[in-house]
ZAMARGU-4260 file (C-alpha; in steps of 0.2 Angstrom, whole numbers, plus 5000, padded with zeros to 4 digits):
<rodrens>
0) 5581/5581/5559 | 5587/5564/5559 | 5575/5550/5562 | 5582/5537/5574 | 5577/5519/5574
5) 5574/5510/5591 | 5591/5502/5592 | 5599/5519/5588 | 5593/5527/5604 | 5610/5528/5612
10) 5617/5536/5596 | 5603/5549/5596 | 5608/5554/5614 | 5626/5557/5610 | 5623/5566/5594
15) 5610/5576/5602 | 5622/5581/5616 | 5635/5587/5603 | 5622/5597/5594 | 5616/5605/5610
20) 5634/5611/5614 | 5635/5618/5597 | 5619/5627/5598 | 5624/5635/5615 | 5640/5640/5607
25) 5631/5649/5592 | 5621/5659/5606 | 5636/5663/5616 | 5652/5667/5605 | 5663/5667/5620
30) 5660/5648/5623 | 5672/5636/5616 | 5664/5619/5615 | 5672/5611/5600 | 5684/5600/5609
35) 5669/5592/5619 | 5658/5592/5604 | 5672/5583/5593 | 5675/5570/5607 | 5656/5566/5606
40) 5657/5565/5587 | 5670/5552/5589 | 5661/5543/5602 | 5645/5543/5590 | 5655/5536/5575
45) 5662/5522/5585 | 5645/5518/5592 | 5637/5518/5575 | 5650/5506/5568 | 5647/5494/5583
50) 5628/5495/5580 | 5629/5491/5562 | 5643/5479/5563 | 5632/5464/5564 | 5613/5469/5562
55) 5600/5456/5566 | 5587/5452/5552 | 5574/5462/5562 | 5586/5477/5563 | 5589/5475/5545
60) 5571/5476/5542 | 5570/5492/5552 | 5584/5500/5542 | 5576/5494/5525 | 5560/5504/5530
65) 5569/5519/5536 | 5560/5535/5529 | 5575/5544/5525 | 5583/5530/5513 | 5584/5536/5495
70) 5568/5531/5486 | 5565/5526/5467 | 5562/5545/5463 | 5579/5549/5470 | 5588/5536/5460
75) 5579/5541/5444 | 5583/5560/5446 | 5602/5556/5450 | 5606/5542/5438 | 5596/5544/5423
80) 5596/5558/5409 | 5581/5563/5398 | 5569/5554/5410 | 5552/5554/5401 | 5538/5548/5413
85) 5524/5537/5405 | 5508/5536/5414 | 5493/5524/5415 | 5488/5506/5411 | 5477/5511/5396
90) 5463/5502/5405 | 5458/5509/5422 | 5470/5523/5429 | 5487/5528/5433 | 5494/5521/5449
95) 5506/5533/5458 | 5514/5519/5468 | 5523/5514/5452 | 5533/5527/5442 | 5542/5523/5425
100) 5547/5529/5409 | 5560/5531/5395 | 5578/5538/5400 | 5596/5537/5397 | 5609/5529/5408
105) 5626/5534/5404 | 5619/5538/5386 | 5612/5521/5384 | 5592/5521/5381 | 5583/5511/5394
110) 5566/5509/5402 | 5566/5512/5421 | 5552/5506/5432 | 5550/5507/5451 | 5540/5508/5467
115) 5539/5525/5474 | 5534/5527/5493 | 5535/5546/5495 | 5545/5557/5506 | 5532/5565/5517
120) 5514/5563/5523 | 5507/5571/5507 | 5517/5561/5495 | 5516/5545/5504 | 5497/5545/5504
125) 5498/5550/5485 | 5510/5535/5482 | 5500/5524/5493 | 5516/5520/5503 | 5523/5511/5488
130) 5509/5498/5488 | 5504/5496/5469 | 5486/5492/5464 | 5482/5481/5448 | 5484/5496/5437
135) 5502/5499/5443 | 5507/5481/5438 | 5497/5483/5421 | 5507/5500/5418 | 5523/5490/5421
140) 5517/5477/5409 | 5514/5490/5396 | 5531/5498/5398 | 5540/5481/5398 | 5531/5478/5381
145) 5536/5494/5374 | 5554/5491/5380 | 5554/5474/5371 | 5547/5481/5355 | 5561/5494/5354
150) 5575/5484/5361 | 5578/5494/5377 | 5585/5486/5393 | 5573/5487/5408 | 5579/5492/5425
155) 5567/5490/5440 | 5570/5498/5457 | 5560/5488/5470 | 5554/5496/5486 | 5537/5490/5492
160) 5530/5482/5508 | 5519/5472/5496 | 5504/5474/5484 | 5490/5484/5490 | 5477/5472/5498
165) 5462/5483/5497 | 5444/5478/5492 | 5445/5488/5475 | 5462/5480/5471 | 5455/5463/5473
170) 5440/5467/5463 | 5451/5473/5449 | 5461/5457/5448 | 5476/5460/5459 | 5483/5443/5459
175) 5480/5441/5440 | 5489/5458/5437 | 5504/5452/5448 | 5505/5435/5439 | 5504/5444/5422
180) 5519/5456/5427 | 5529/5441/5432 | 5525/5432/5417 | 5530/5448/5406 | 5547/5448/5415
185) 5550/5431/5410 | 5545/5434/5392 | 5554/5450/5386 | 5570/5448/5375 | 5580/5462/5382
190) 5591/5464/5398 | 5581/5465/5414 | 5590/5471/5429 | 5582/5473/5446 | 5589/5482/5462
195) 5580/5480/5479 | 5583/5497/5486 | 5573/5495/5502 | 5559/5482/5505 | 5555/5468/5493
200) 5538/5463/5499 | 5530/5447/5493 | 5523/5445/5475 | 5522/5464/5474 | 5541/5464/5472
205) 5543/5448/5463 | 5532/5456/5449 | 5546/5468/5445 | 5561/5458/5451 | 5560/5441/5440
210) 5575/5447/5431 | 5592/5442/5423 | 5602/5450/5437 | 5595/5454/5454 | 5605/5465/5466
215) 5601/5470/5484 | 5607/5484/5494 | 5617/5478/5510 | 5603/5482/5522 | 5588/5479/5511
220) 5576/5464/5513 | 5566/5453/5501 | 5553/5441/5507 | 5537/5431/5503 | 5529/5440/5518
225) 5533/5453/5531 | 5540/5447/5548 | 5524/5454/5557 | 5513/5445/5544 | 5522/5429/5547
230) 5522/5430/5566 | 5503/5433/5565 | 5500/5418/5555 | 5513/5406/5563 | 5512/5411/5582
235) 5495/5422/5582 | 5507/5436/5589 | 5514/5450/5578 | 5526/5454/5592 | 5536/5438/5588
240) 5542/5448/5572 | 5560/5446/5577 | 5559/5426/5577 | 5550/5428/5561 | 5563/5439/5553
245) 5576/5426/5558 | 5566/5411/5550 | 5562/5420/5534 | 5580/5422/5529 | 5576/5439/5521
250) 5593/5448/5522 | 5603/5451/5506 | 5617/5441/5513 | 5606/5425/5516 | 5598/5427/5499
255) 5615/5429/5490 | 5619/5412/5498 | 5603/5404/5492 | 5605/5411/5474 | 5590/5423/5474
260) 5601/5438/5474 | 5616/5439/5462 | 5625/5454/5470 | 5625/5464/5487 | 5629/5482/5486
265) 5638/5488/5501 | 5630/5503/5511 | 5640/5515/5522 | 5640/5513/5540 | 5624/5519/5547
270) 5614/5514/5531 | 5609/5522/5515 | 5600/5536/5524 | 5616/5543/5531 | 5625/5544/5514
275) 5612/5545/5500 | 5623/5552/5486 | 5636/5538/5489 | 5624/5524/5489 | 5615/5531/5473
280) 5632/5532/5464 | 5636/5514/5469 | 5620/5508/5463 | 5622/5516/5446 | 5639/5509/5444
285) 5632/5491/5447 | 5618/5493/5436 | 5630/5499/5422 | 5642/5484/5425 | 5627/5472/5425
290) 5620/5480/5409 | 5637/5478/5401 | 5637/5460/5404 | 5619/5456/5398 | 5621/5467/5383
295) 5632/5454/5375 | 5618/5441/5375 | 5605/5440/5361 | 5586/5440/5366 | 5584/5421/5365
300) 5599/5418/5376 | 5592/5432/5389 | 5575/5423/5390 | 5583/5406/5391 | 5595/5411/5405
305) 5581/5420/5415 | 5570/5405/5414 | 5584/5393/5419 | 5588/5404/5434 | 5571/5404/5441
310) 5568/5385/5437 | 5583/5381/5446 | 5579/5391/5462 | 5577/5380/5477 | 5587/5365/5470
315) 5604/5371/5476 | 5610/5380/5491 | 5598/5374/5503 | 5611/5369/5515 | 5620/5386/5515
</rodrens>
């Protein structure tokens, strides 16, 4: 059953009517409804193209959060061979909001790390909705250290509303863990590639995405704060999230202009949730392409270029 977003309600009505006609025909073999159903299908395709032609930043936030978008686990299972998960931070616990391990991408040994939100109520609770605790970031640090030691490229898949803000996480040093993870991203002498596949929320995302190359899916978002949080702080009204989304410039297209994002990976009409296999394949191709570019650089150059990239952010493109 398709989950429709608020702005997709007209599309839901049309597709629902087409499905009702076909359901009636299945119950009564004498009914011929295919012509009417096909006409509704064509109408739905046209409407979907119109809806997604020029999405507002707030609507992009809704698409980025769609529960049926492919998540980290989907990408790992489809793109990587011989995936061997590595667990725990060797200090406190294993954080299920962060998954990572050794794998091969087209035969190339890599370390893959990412946020996992879960696909149903049980797994979402288990994964804490993709919101990592300090042990999640310390696990990522451990895996990046391991990759650096053995000369393995690191690939991160970012999809988080932000780091978990709970009392226990703060007691165990959430901000310090995020800072250390960001620092580790800047220190490792191997290629580091990050793809924002859904939400890139605040420092929880930056801790994985301080990379040589950052790519974003067309309808993903990347921001220092959620639109709702921004609206609550600036206007004392979370309902002003639409205005906040505009002001934050959190879309892939805006961030490409500002130099925060290096590449925008197109999504099919209707978003990644409507053609998961195609999107996953496109992401795999771009990761391979970026990896081929970075593999030509030595460790010192990778570190130097990565540091230069982030030191220069904000100094150019402000008028874009």
